[in-house]
N, C-alpha and C positions, 0 to 999 in steps of 0.2 A: 875189453872195450867198455867205456863208460856210456851209459844211455844218453842220447841227445834228445832233448825235449822236442826239437823240430823234426826228428826222424823217428816216428813210431815203430819202425822195424827194429830199432835198437833197444826198445823198452823191455822191462822185465815184468814177469807175471806178478801181479799184485797179491800180497798176502799180509795179514796183520802180524805184527805191528810195524810194517814196512815204513810208515810215515815217521816213526820216532827217529829223530836225528837226520831226516832227509833234508836235502838242500832246496826243496820246494820247486823242483823242475816244472811241475804242473802249473805253477804260478807264473810261468813265462809264456803260457799258451793264451791265445786270444779268448776272452770271456764274453759269451753271448748272454745278455741279461734281458729279462722281460720287464714290463712296467711294474709288476709286483715286486721284482727284485729291487728296482730303483726306489720304490716306496719304502721297502724294508731298510735300505741303505740310508734313507732320510734325504735323498736327493730331490724327490718330488713328493707331492701329496696326491691323494686319490682324485681330487677334483681336476688337477692338471692332466692326469692320465685319461680321465673320462672325456675331457674337453678336446684335446688334440695331441696325439703322440708326435706328430710332425713338429708342432711348436715346442714340445718337450725336447725333441732331438736338437732343434736349433739352439735352445737355451743351454743344453749340456755340451754341445759342440763348442759353443762360445766359452764355456767354463773349462773346456778341455778335460771333461770327465768321460766323454765317449769319443770314439774315433769314427764311428759309422752307425747308421740306422737303416734298417730295411723295412719299408712300408709293407711289403708283401708278407714277411714273417712276423712283423711287429717286434723284432728283436734289436737290441742295441749292442754294439761291440764296445766294451769298456776300453778306455784309453790305457796305454801302457807307458812305463818310463822308457827313457832312451835305450836302456839295456834290455828291453822287453819284459822286465818284471812288472807284475801287477802294481797298480798305484797303491794298493793296500799292504804291500809286503814291506816289513820294516828291515832295519839293518841286520837283524838276527835271522832274517828270512822267515818271520812269523807273520801270520795274517792279523792285521790290526782291526779288522771288522768281522772276525770269525763268527760271532753269533748272528751277524746280519748278512753274511756272505750270500752271493747269488746261488740259485738252485743248482746250476751246473757245477759249481764248486762243491756243493753239498753232496752231489751224486757221483763226483769223480772218484775212482776210475770206472764206475759202473757204466758211465756214458763218456763219450769223448772220441778222439780219433781212433783209438784202439781199445775198445771196452775190455776191462779186466786186466789191463796192462798199464804200467806207468813209467815215467822217466826217472825212477828212483836212483838216487846216488847219495851217499853219505856226505854230510857237511865236512868241509875242510877249510883251512885258513884261506885257501885260494878261491873258494866259492863265495865266501862272505865278502860283501862289498861295503 
């Protein structure tokens, strides 16, 4: 059975170098990002974050860069493509903002729906879009 990114019970125990040649299933999960992450991505500047995160959320919703914002947690949920891929995943399923990626992406799979496990599956011609 292949791991399903939306069903953590199907995931495999993470081990290095598991990511080599992976189809990037983790990049189909919703990404929660902080204001610091958005600054690192270059979407906002520090002054905007300090002034009003609610205003930032309205701006980023309009630009379709986020799909939600929680005032309580002060976290933004990044927008996804129609196929649930991250906005920053290219046609080869590689991250186009790897050096600037959000903290949750940097720490995966140490954190996430099933810490220490991932939806690893090798790339194939059918998984490339």
